VOBA-1610 file (N, C-alpha, C; in pm, whole numbers, padded with zeros to 5 digits, always signed):
BEGIN
Met+00018+02156-00563Met+00154+02119-00524Met+00225+02061-00645Val+00342+02109-00676Val+00415+02066-00794Val+00469+01925-00774Gln+00439+01837-00870Gln+00486+01700-00860Gln+00628+01690-00913Pro+00717+01625-00836Pro+00854+01609-00884Pro+00859+01528-01013Gly+00958+01554-01094Gly+00975+01475-01215Gly+01031+01338-01185Gly+01014+01248-01279Gly+01074+01116-01267Gly+00989+01013-01195Leu+00872+01051-01144Leu+00787+00954-01077Leu+00702+00881-01181Ser+00699+00750-01173Ser+00628+00670-01270Ser+00529+00577-01201Tyr+00408+00569-01254Tyr+00302+00482-01202Tyr+00265+00388-01316Pro+00332+00272-01323Pro+00333+00191-01445Pro+00199+00140-01493Trp+00100+00130-01405Trp-00030+00077-01447Trp-00113+00181-01524Leu-00075+00308-01518Leu-00150+00412-01587Leu-00114+00413-01736Thr-00215+00417-01820Thr-00189+00426-01963Thr-00142+00566-02002Gln-00184+00665-01923Gln-00135+00801-01942Gln-00138+00872-01807Pro-00044+00965-01782Pro-00041+01033-01653Pro-00171+01109-01626Gly-00216+01105-01501Gly-00334+01181-01464Gly-00299+01326-01435Pro-00401+01412-01421Pro-00373+01551-01389Pro-00305+01565-01254Val-00211+01658-01244Val-00138+01678-01119Val-00233+01708-01004Gly-00342+01777-01033Gly-00439+01811-00929Gly-00508+01692-00868Gln-00493+01574-00930Gln-00554+01453-00876Gln-00456+01369-00796Ser-00337+01422-00767Ser-00243+01346-00684Ser-00282+01356-00537Leu-00234+01262-00459Leu-00263+01261-00316Leu-00216+01390-00250Ala-00095+01436-00283Ala-00041+01558-00221Ala-00124+01680-00255Ala-00174+01686-00378Ala-00255+01801-00418Ala-00393+01797-00353Arg-00450+01679-00339Arg-00584+01666-00281Arg-00585+01696-00132Phe-00476+01659-00063Phe-00475+01671+00082Phe-00359+01759+00128Pro-00378+01891+00129Pro-00272+01979+00179Pro-00247+01955+00327Ala-00129+01992+00372Ala-00095+01977+00514Ala-00188+02062+00598Pro-00230+02014+00714Pro-00314+02095+00804Pro-00242+02224+00843Ala-00320+02323+00885Ala-00264+02453+00924Ala-00152+02436+01027Gly-00042+02505+01002Gly+00071+02501+01093Gly+00165+02384+01072Cys+00130+02294+00981Cys+00212+02175+00959Cys+00281+02181+00822Arg+00382+02100+00807Arg+00448+02085+00677Arg+00485+01938+00659Arg+00489+01899+00536Arg+00521+01760+00506Arg+00665+01728+00548Val+00684+01607+00604Val+00818+01567+00643Val+00902+01544+00517Ala+01032+01563+00529Ala+01121+01547+00415Ala+01131+01400+00376Val+01132+01375+00247Val+01156+01241+00194Val+01259+01253+00082Ala+01334+01149+00059Ala+01437+01150-00045Ala+01374+01148-00183Ala+01435+01217-00276Ala+01388+01218-00415Ala+01390+01076-00470Gly+01281+01038-00533Gly+01271+00905-00592Gly+01243+00793-00495Ser+01224+00825-00367Ser+01203+00723-00265Ser+01061+00669-00270Trp+01043+00557-00202Trp+00911+00495-00183Trp+00814+00595-00119Gly+00861+00671-00019Gly+00776+00769+00047Gly+00733+00880-00047Glu+00825+00930-00131Glu+00788+01034-00226Glu+00690+00979-00328Trp+00715+00860-00375Trp+00627+00797-00475Trp+00485+00785-00421Leu+00469+00743-00297Leu+00336+00732-00236Leu+00270+00869-00221Arg+00348+00969-00189Arg+00295+01103-00166Arg+00223+01157-00291Tyr+00263+01113-00407Tyr+00203+01163-00532Tyr+00120+01056-00603Leu+00070+00959-00527Leu-00017+00859-00587Leu-00132+00926-00662Pro-00167+00875-00779Pro-00280+00931-00852Pro-00412+00888-00788Leu-00505+00982-00780Leu-00636+00955-00722Leu-00744+00966-00829Arg-00853+00896-00808Arg-00972+00913-00892Arg-01039+01045-00852Pro-01125+01099-00936Pro-01188+01228-00906Pro-01255+01229-00768Ala-01253+01344-00705Ala-01316+01360-00573Ala-01460+01311-00578Gly-01500+01238-00475Gly-01635+01184-00468Gly-01649+01044-00525Ser-01542+00991-00585Ser-01548+00854-00639Ser-01573+00754-00526Lys-01655+00653-00555Lys-01684+00550-00457Lys-01577+00441-00461Ala-01542+00390-00345Ala-01458+00271-00339Ala-01547+00151-00367Arg-01499+00064-00454Arg-01578-00053-00494Arg-01501-00182-00468Leu-01578-00289-00447Leu-01519-00420-00433Leu-01472-00468-00570Tyr-01396-00576-00571Tyr-01344-00632-00696Tyr-01454-00666-00796Asn-01576-00692-00747Asn-01687-00727-00835Asn-01773-00608-00874Gly-01729-00487-00838Gly-01801-00365-00876Gly-01899-00314-00773Thr-01926-00391-00669Thr-02019-00348-00565Thr-01956-00238-00480Pro-02031-00130-00449Pro-01973-00025-00365Pro-01936-00076-00226Lys-01826-00026-00172Lys-01787-00059-00034Lys-01897-00013+00060Ala-01934-00099+00154Ala-02045-00068+00243Ala-02017+00053+00331Arg-01897+00063+00385Arg-01865+00172+00478Arg-01805+00290+00400Ala-01889+00353+00323Ala-01842+00465+00240Ala-01792+00582+00324Glu-01838+00591+00448Glu-01801+00706+00533Glu-01654+00708+00570Val-01584+00595+00557Val-01443+00592+00596Val-01351+00620+00477Val-01407+00649+00361Val-01328+00669+00239Val-01311+00818+00211Ala-01188+00866+00220Ala-01160+01006+00189Ala-01126+01026+00043Ala-01070+00924-00021Ala-01034+00929-00162Ala-01004+00787-00208Val-01011+00768-00339Val-00984+00636-00398Val-00860+00647-00486Val-00764+00561-00463Val-00643+00559-00546Val-00678+00509-00685Asp-00621+00572-00786Asp-00652+00537-00925Asp-00568+00416-00967Ile-00609+00300-00916Ile-00545+00173-00949Ile-00652+00065-00940Asp-00645-00036-01026Asp-00748-00139-01028Asp-00739-00229-00905Ala-00851-00291-00872Ala-00858-00385-00760Ala-00851-00530-00809Gly-00838-00549-00941Gly-00840-00684-00996Gly-00982-00735-01010Thr-00996-00853-01065Thr-01129-00911-01087Thr-01154-01032-00998Gln-01060-01062-00910Gln-01076-01172-00816Gln-01064-01118-00673Asp-01112-01197-00579Asp-01106-01155-00438Asp-00968-01185-00382Leu-00867-01113-00435Leu-00729-01138-00398Leu-00659-01017-00337Gln-00679-00900-00397Gln-00602-00781-00356Gln-00664-00719-00231Gln-00644-00788-00118Gln-00698-00743+00009Gln-00596-00654+00080Cys-00590-00656+00211Cys-00513-00554+00283Cys-00362-00563+00258Ala-00299-00673+00297Ala-00155-00686+00275Ala-00124-00689+00126Asp-00213-00749+00048Asp-00191-00759-00096Asp-00186-00622-00162Ala-00268-00529-00114Ala-00267-00394-00170Ala-00132-00326-00146Ile-00074-00351-00031Ile+00059-00295-00002Ile+00164-00362-00089Ile+00153-00494-00103Ile+00242-00567-00194Ile+00228-00513-00336Arg+00105-00487-00380Arg+00082-00435-00516Arg+00153-00301-00535Leu+00132-00210-00442Leu+00194-00078-00456Leu+00346-00087-00448Arg+00396-00168-00357Arg+00541-00183-00345Arg+00599-00244-00473Ala+00531-00343-00528Ala+00577-00406-00653Ala+00577-00305-00767Glu+00473-00222-00775Glu+00467-00121-00882Glu+00580-00019-00866Tyr+00607+00020-00743Tyr+00716+00115-00719Tyr+00850+00055-00761Leu+00878-00067-00715Leu+01004-00132-00750Leu+01014-00156-00900Phe+00905-00196-00962Phe+00903-00220-01107Phe+00939-00092-01181Ser+00893+00023-01131Ser+00920+00150-01198Ser+01067+00189-01189His+01142+00129-01095His+01284+00157-01079His+01372+00046-01134Asp+01343-00076-01091Asp+01424-00191-01133Asp+01342-00318-01112Pro+01284-00374-01219Pro+01202-00495-01203Pro+01274-00610-01135Asn+01406-00613-01142Asn+01481-00723-01080Asn+01480-00717-00928Lys+01429-00609-00871Lys+01422-00598-00725Lys+01288-00642-00668Val+01195-00678-00754Val+01061-00717-00708Val+01065-00860-00655His+01038-00878-00527His+01023-01012-00470His+00952-01002-00336Phe+00881-01108-00302Phe+00808-01116-00175Phe+00813-01259-00125His+00814-01273+00007His+00810-01405+00067His+00665-01450+00081Leu+00642-01576+00054Leu+00512-01636+00080Leu+00501-01670+00228Thr+00383-01707+00272Thr+00363-01740+00414Thr+00452-01856+00457Thr+00483-01946+00365Thr+00570-02060+00397Thr+00716-02018+00410Gly+00750-01896+00367Gly+00888-01850+00368Gly+00954-01852+00232Tyr+00890-01913+00132Tyr+00946-01919-00003Tyr+00963-01779-00059Asp+01084-01750-00110Asp+01116-01617-00162Asp+01087-01615-00312Phe+00983-01546-00351Phe+00930-01550-00488Phe+00972-01423-00562Trp+01066-01438-00656Trp+01122-01326-00730Trp+01053-01310-00865Phe+01023-01186-00901Phe+00968-01158-01033Phe+01067-01196-01143Ser+01196-01171-01120Ser+01297-01206-01220Ser+01300-01356-01245Asp+01280-01438-01141Asp+01270-01583-01160Asp+01145-01619-01238Tyr+01035-01553-01204Tyr+00906-01583-01268Tyr+00914-01563-01419Val+00970-01450-01463Val+00975-01424-01607Val+01084-01510-01674Ala+01177-01561-01594Ala+01279-01651-01648Ala+01228-01795-01661Gly+01105-01820-01617Gly+01046-01952-01630Gly+01042-02033-01502Lys+01059-01966-01387Lys+01059-02036-01259Lys+00943-01986-01174Thr+00860-02075-01128Thr+00751-02038-01039Thr+00746-02141-00925Phe+00629-02166-00868Phe+00618-02262-00759Phe+00487-02337-00770Lys+00480-02450-00702Lys+00354-02523-00691Lys+00331-02555-00544Val+00206-02567-00508Val+00168-02590-00368Val+00099-02724-00357Arg+00148-02807-00268Arg+00084-02934-00235Arg+00074-02944-00085Gly-00048-02929-00034Gly-00067-02927+00110Gly+00003-02807+00171Glu+00098-02834+00260Glu+00174-02728+00324Glu+00308-02704+00255Asp+00335-02780+00149Asp+00465-02772+00084Asp+00461-02683-00040Val+00560-02596-00051Val+00578-02513-00170Val+00709-02555-00235Thr+00703-02596-00360Thr+00822-02643-00429Thr+00837-02571-00562Pro+00959-02560-00613Pro+00981-02494-00741Pro+00908-02565-00855Ala+00868-02487-00955Ala+00802-02540-01074Ala+00844-02455-01192Ser+00821-02505-01312Ser+00859-02430-01432Ser+00736-02374-01501Arg+00758-02273-01583Arg+00654-02208-01661Arg+00721-02148-01783Pro+00643-02105-01883Pro+00706-02043-02000Pro+00775-01912-01962Ala+00895-01891-02011Ala+00965-01764-01988Ala+00899-01654-02071Glu+00913-01531-02026Glu+00856-01417-02097Glu+00934-01291-02062Ala+00907-01185-02136Ala+00974-01058-02110Ala+00920-00997-01980Pro+01002-00917-01911Pro+00959-00856-01784Pro+00872-00732-01805Thr+00756-00753-01864Thr+00663-00644-01893Thr+00572-00618-01773His+00497-00509-01782His+00400-00482-01676His+00289-00586-01673Ala+00251-00637-01789Ala+00151-00744-01794Ala+00203-00869-01723Ala+00333-00897-01737Ala+00392-01010-01666Ala+00390-00987-01516Leu+00413-00863-01475Leu+00407-00830-01332Leu+00268-00860-01277Ala+00165-00824-01351Ala+00027-00851-01307Ala+00005-01001-01291Arg+00059-01081-01382Arg+00045-01226-01371Arg+00122-01280-01251Tyr+00240-01226-01227Tyr+00321-01267-01111Tyr+00249-01239-00980Leu+00177-01129-00974Leu+00113-01089-00849Leu-00004-01178-00810Val-00067-01243-00906Val-00183-01328-00873Val-00144-01440-00776Pro-00043-01523-00805Pro-00005-01624-00705Pro+00058-01562-00580Thr+00122-01446-00595Thr+00177-01379-00477Thr+00066-01343-00380Phe-00040-01281-00430Phe-00154-01248-00346Phe-00214-01373-00282Gly-00217-01482-00360Gly-00282-01603-00311Gly-00209-01670-00197Tyr-00075-01654-00192Tyr+00004-01729-00093Tyr+00087-01640-00002Ala+00070-01509-00009Ala+00129-01417+00087Ala+00015-01346+00161Gly+00047-01279+00268Gly-00057-01210+00345Gly+00003-01130+00458Thr-00078-01096+00556Thr-00029-01013+00666Thr+00082-01082+00744Leu+00073-01214+00758Leu+00175-01284+00836Leu+00310-01280+00765Ser+00311-01312+00635Ser+00437-01312+00562Ser+00492-01170+00548Leu+00403-01073+00524Leu+00450-00936+00509Leu+00508-00883+00640Ser+00445-00917+00751Ser+00495-00870+00881Ser+00635-00923+00908Arg+00666-01042+00856Arg+00800-01100+00874Arg+00904-01029+00786Glu+00859-00973+00675Glu+00951-00903+00585Glu+00987-00763+00636Leu+00901-00706+00718Leu+00918-00568+00762Leu+00996-00559+00892Arg+01060-00444+00913Arg+01137-00419+01034Arg+01062-00321+01124Pro+01046-00351+01253Pro+00973-00261+01343Pro+01040-00125+01353Val+00958-00022+01364Val+01006+00114+01387Val+00917+00180+01491Pro+00969+00275+01568Pro+00886+00341+01670Pro+00782+00433+01606Leu+00665+00433+01664Leu+00556+00514+01611Leu+00593+00662+01606Ala+00669+00708+01704Ala+00706+00851+01708Ala+00789+00892+01588Ala+00853+00795+01522Ala+00939+00824+01408Ala+00872+00790+01276Val+00738+00787+01274Val+00664+00744+01155Val+00702+00826+01032Gln+00712+00757+00918Gln+00747+00818+00790Gln+00657+00761+00681Pro+00639+00833+00571Pro+00564+00778+00458Pro+00628+00648+00410Gly+00545+00550+00378Gly+00593+00422+00329Gly+00599+00315+00435Gln+00579+00351+00560Gln+00576+00250+00666Gln+00436+00189+00676Val+00425+00082+00751Val+00304+00000+00751Val+00261-00030+00894Leu+00136-00005+00924Leu+00075-00056+01046Leu+00026-00196+01013Ile+00078-00296+01085Ile+00046-00434+01044Ile+00032-00526+01164His-00073-00605+01160His-00095-00713+01257His-00101-00841+01176Gly+00003-00921+01188Gly+00009-01044+01109Gly-00071-01155+01173Gly-00149-01227+01093Gly-00225-01338+01147Gly-00351-01362+01069Ala-00436-01446+01125Ala-00564-01478+01063Ala-00671-01473+01172Pro-00744-01365+01190Pro-00737-01249+01101Pro-00620-01156+01135Gly-00583-01077+01038Gly-00485-00971+01056Gly-00525-00855+00967His-00448-00750+00971His-00478-00636+00885His-00350-00556+00866Ala-00348-00476+00760Ala-00235-00389+00731Ala-00285-00261+00667Val-00231-00150+00713Val-00266-00017+00662Val-00136+00055+00628Leu-00133+00121+00515Leu-00012+00185+00465Leu-00012+00334+00500Val+00099+00383+00554Val+00117+00526+00579Val+00162+00589+00447Val+00076+00671+00387Val+00109+00727+00255Val+00163+00869+00263Asp+00148+00936+00377Asp+00210+01067+00395Asp+00212+01103+00542Val+00304+01192+00579Val+00320+01238+00718Val+00352+01386+00716Val+00290+01460+00807Val+00321+01602+00825Val+00357+01625+00971Glu+00425+01736+00996Glu+00464+01770+01133Glu+00447+01919+01156Asn+00402+01953+01277Asn+00396+02092+01319Asn+00532+02126+01379Pro+00611+02214+01317Pro+00746+02240+01367Pro+00748+02308+01505Ala+00639+02373+01542Ala+00635+02441+01672Ala+00603+02344+01784Thr+00507+02254+01761Thr+00463+02162+01866Thr+00521+02022+01851His+00577+01994+01732His+00630+01862+01696His+00522+01754+01688Glu+00397+01797+01683Glu+00289+01701+01657Glu+00300+01648+01515Lys+00272+01520+01498Lys+00270+01459+01366Lys+00130+01409+01333Phe+00100+01411+01204Phe-00025+01358+01153Phe+00007+01274+01030Met-00073+01169+01008Met-00046+01080+00896Met-00171+01054+00814Leu-00150+01034+00684Leu-00254+00987+00594Leu-00237+00836+00580Leu-00347+00764+00584Leu-00345+00618+00580Leu-00426+00567+00462Ala-00382+00459+00402Ala-00456+00397+00292Ala-00462+00247+00312Gln-00566+00186+00260Gln-00585+00043+00277Gln-00670-00016+00166Ser-00664-00148+00153Ser-00771-00228+00096Ser-00829-00306+00214Tyr-00927-00388+00190Tyr-00990-00461+00301Tyr-01049-00589+00245Met-01132-00653+00321Met-01199-00775+00278Met-01348-00747+00254Pro-01405-00795+00143Pro-01339-00858+00029Pro-01245-00759-00040Ala-01166-00808-00137Ala-01074-00722-00211Ala-01150-00602-00267Gln-01087-00484-00258Gln-01155-00361-00296Gln-01054-00254-00335Asp-01106-00145-00389Asp-01019-00035-00428Asp-00934+00010-00310Ile-00809+00042-00337Ile-00724+00102-00234Ile-00777+00243-00209His-00799+00276-00083His-00860+00405-00051His-00791+00471+00068Val-00791+00604+00066Val-00740+00686+00176Val-00848+00690+00283Leu-00808+00672+00408Leu-00903+00659+00518Leu-00933+00792+00587Arg-01051+00798+00646Arg-01085+00901+00743Arg-01176+00836+00847Pro-01180+00891+00969Pro-01258+00826+01074Pro-01407+00819+01045Asp-01464+00924+00985Asp-01606+00924+00950Asp-01630+01036+00849Trp-01756+01058+00815Trp-01790+01153+00709Trp-01728+01291+00728Asn-01730+01342+00849Asn-01693+01482+00872Asn-01551+01503+00922Ala-01482+01396+00949Ala-01350+01410+01012Ala-01241+01433+00908Ser-01134+01496+00953Ser-01015+01513+00869Ser-00953+01377+00843Pro-00897+01355+00724Pro-00827+01229+00698Pro-00688+01223+00762Trp-00643+01333+00820Trp-00511+01334+00886Trp-00525+01278+01027Phe-00466+01162+01051Phe-00472+01095+01181Phe-00358+01145+01270Arg-00392+01193+01388Arg-00289+01240+01481Arg-00207+01123+01531Val-00076+01140+01535Val+00016+01036+01584Val+00035+01056+01734Asp-00007+00959+01813Asp+00008+00966+01958Asp+00089+00845+02002Ala+00218+00866+02020Ala+00308+00756+02054Ala+00284+00701+02193Glu+00208+00775+02277Glu+00180+00729+02413Glu+00048+00655+02425Ala-00030+00651+02319Ala-00162+00587+02324Ala-00147+00436+02332Ser-00248+00371+02386Ser-00244+00225+02399Ser-00280+00155+02269Ile-00351+00226+02179Ile-00385+00169+02048Ile-00368+00278+01942Val-00349+00234+01818Val-00354+00323+01702Val-00482+00288+01629Gly-00582+00372+01646Gly-00713+00340+01592Gly-00726+00381+01446Thr-00775+00290+01364Thr-00814+00320+01226Thr-00959+00274+01211Pro-01029+00319+01109Pro-01173+00293+01103Pro-01214+00146+01108Glu-01130+00055+01055Glu-01173-00085+01051Glu-01076-00179+01122Trp-00980-00122+01196Trp-00888-00206+01274Trp-00815-00118+01374Ser-00786-00172+01491Ser-00703-00104+01589Ser-00571-00179+01604Phe-00461-00106+01595Phe-00328-00164+01604Phe-00265-00129+01738Ala-00172-00211+01780Ala-00087-00177+01895Ala+00016-00075+01848Pro+00062+00013+01937Pro+00159+00116+01895Pro+00292+00058+01849Asp+00321-00067+01882Asp+00447-00129+01836Asp+00429-00209+01708Glu+00316-00188+01638Glu+00289-00263+01514Glu+00316-00177+01389Leu+00405-00079+01403Leu+00449-00003+01287Leu+00581-00063+01238Ala+00595-00077+01106Ala+00714-00141+01052Ala+00745-00082+00914Gln+00862-00113+00863Gln+00903-00058+00733Gln+00977-00163+00650Phe+00977-00141+00519Phe+01052-00226+00427Phe+01202-00203+00447
//
């Protein structure tokens, strides 16, 4: 599948082969076609995420292989960090931050669980925060250029003080029947979980939809495309009438789909 021009994945030192993109690895099932997405959109960007070679193992932040290897259809070619931070909601925050950074770094911001709105532009301008008990207050830090390395530094405290609860508050609910790439299945709380919809296809004759899902989990681990088990297709059928939306490591309510 030909990758559109203009898509940038800032953490890569050099572009990977087109054949290793998500869209190339996972063609639409027979009779289906990918839903339309706007050029340059978050949904298009996710559709062409770079993947590690087929058969790559998903690993935890410390290098240990993920125990449930059977649920991994592919591994996204992005680091998991060296700390137990980039878990489920954090992985979505990471990808969203990378996408926004590739377009306009001044648009990168996320709310912490306390509600504090933490902007990357403030961070590089010398403004950060400190936490004392339940209170989050402004603090200063050395100013720096808005580089990708600075983005990585900004994300460490973001991961530490944001999560499924804060992310769920940032997102707007959408009906499952209208699912699109870039939306999120999310249950905010402790425990909670979040899974990212990275692509959607539809059968034009039957109007059935299928989605590709990606996640990190606990402990922090490589972002990976999901499948129900070793032999199953990674394309999850969308059933808007079902009582749950089942994924391999979490079941969501059908009203827990949301979008940025």
